N, C-alpha and C positions, 0 to 999 in steps of 0.2 A: 329192566326192572330192578327195582326200588330197595335199596338193600335193610336190612333189619336189625335192630336190634341185635341177635342174636348170632351177624355174622362180625360182632364185634366183641364177642363174646374172648376171653381166651381158650386155648385151645393148646392137647400137651405139646409139648417138644420132643422132635426127634431127633437122635443122636445117629448125626452119620458117622462120627470118627472120633477119638482124643482130636478133643477142642476144636472141631466141628458142628454147629446142631443147624437143623431146620423150622425153621419161626411159621408156623401158622396160622394165614390171615393178621400178621402181624402189622403190615403196611395196610389194610384196610380201610385208619383210618387219618393217612392221607387227602384223602373227599376228592369232589368233583377239577377243584380248580388245577388237578396234578396235571387234565387236559390243559389247559390254556398258560402253563407252564412250558407243558414240551413244545406246544405249536412255536410260541415263542421264540423257544432255544431254536428249534430247528431253525427257523424264519432268519436270526442272524448267523449262523453256524450251519447249512444244510444236511442231511442224512448223506453216507457219501456210500458207495460200496469200493473199502481199500483193500490194497497191494500186498500180498507179505514177500519179504525178501526175494520166494522163488520165485514170482512172479504169478503167485496164484492169486485169482479174485475174492475176494468174502464174498459168501454170497451171505453173513446178513450184512442191515448198511448201521453204519457207526455215525456216531458226532457227539459230543462233548460238554460241558456244561462243568465251572469250577479255574481255577485257578490253573492248571495243567490238562491237556489232553492226551491221551492214549491214540498214537500216529502209525500206520507202519505205510511205509515204500519199498519201492528195488533196494534203500542201502540200509533196510532191515528198519527192528520196533524200537519205539522210544518215548518219552514224554513230553512235550512241545508247552509253550506258558501260548504258542501264538497258533493259532489256524492256518494252515497253510492254504487255502483255499480262498480266506477273504485277506487275512494276514496282517485281521485285527484278532486282540484277547477274545480265548474263549469268554463263551456267554455268562455271568456270578450265576452262580448255585443257589437256588433258590433255599430257604430258610426251613422250609416245613421239608426238602430233601435233604438237607444238616439233618434236621431232629430227626428222622425217622432212621439213618444210617444208627448213629449217635446212640442213641434210645436200641436199638433195635443188639450193635454191639457191648452195650449194657448188660441185656439181657441175655447175652450171648459168654457173659463174663471178663470182657474185653472193657475197661475202664479208660476213658484219658483217649477213646478214638476219634482222631477229628479232621477225616480226610478232604486234601484238597481236589481233588481228582472225581467225577463222575462218570464214568460209560455206558452212554447210551445207544443201546442195542436193539432194533429194531428186527423183530422174526415176522417173514413174511411165510405162508405156507413153502415146504418144500426148503424151505434153508435150513442150515446145522451147524454147529460150531464146535469142532475135532478137540477129540484132547488133547488138554495144555497147559501149562503150568505157567500161575502168574510171577515173572519173575523178575521186570523191567522195575519195581519200585525201589526205593535205596535203604530202607528198614522192616526183614522180614519179622520185624516183632507185633506191625502193624496187623491186622487182620483185613479179610475181605468180609465186605458185605455187599449182597447179591437182592436185589427185589424183582418182584415178579410182576409182571400189570399185563393185564389182554389176553390173551388165550391159554390154556396148557400147556407146559410142554413138557419132554420128557428128560430128567436135571439126573448125567453121571457127573460117577464120582469114584472117584480112583484114590490110588496111594502113589507111594513120590514114585517110583517107579514106574516106564506107559506101560510096560507084561504087567503090574500087578492087577488084582482081580477088581470090577468094577461093578458097582449097586446103582441101580434106577430108582429115582425117586419121580414122583407126579410133583409137580409145581404147581399149583392155581394159583389164580389173582388176587396179588396182598401177601402171597407168600414171601419168608424172606430167608436165606442163607447165610450162615457167617461161620469163615473158617478161619481161623488161622494156628500161632501155637506150634506144635508137630503134626496140624495139617497145613499147615498154612503153603507148604509149597504141592501140593497130592494135585495132581492130577485130575479135571474136570469138561464136561463138555456139556452141551445139548446137541437129543437125535432129531432128529428128522421133524419138522413141525410141521402138525395136521394139519388139514383142512378143519376150518370152524367162525366161529364168531360172535364175539363179545360182545354184552348189551352197551355199554361204554366205549371200548376201545376197536370193535370192529374184528377187520379181518389178521385179526395182526398180536403176536405178542411185544411188549417192550420190557426191556431188562435194564433196569439202573444196577450200574457195582461202582461203588465207592472206594477208593483206596487213599494211602493215604503215601502221596511220592513220595517228599521228602521230606 
């Protein structure tokens, strides 16, 4: 399906909470070259299902690009400059990835964001991401920028405590969520991905999550 001019017109920002916004369609301008970038990244650092410290195999497959990559195993969660599978540095973050992350952060009210890590999650139908906080970073004054590509997903956004009420938002291809400030440590997750097929990304959802690690 060919994207039309109207797909790139600005759409109203959705406020999720204080300091947290949904920017519908903000990443539609990434272009077709994103698929070649993703193929290059996974060729160097393949997707893998990481193991949580409790021994649980994550249903979402993951890889990384940038100066640091997020990894999980039985010893804990951490950021590492080296891919433990290849024993080499993670692939470089493409300039177009960095551009969309910094521009989305500015649009959400966070200037000066320069991410040094991009977590790349691959969801297949049936996979999900349980409620969690992003708290392995050194500086919580820096926001999180999350880009959705491919199949739509049901995004869960809660409060600062796991028991707080959770709201659901449908994220479409090209949508970007940014959260920081008072919402930086809010619990969030993704409901079980439903079966479908995207014209460019096929039967999967790809999520790019940008973070400032150090």
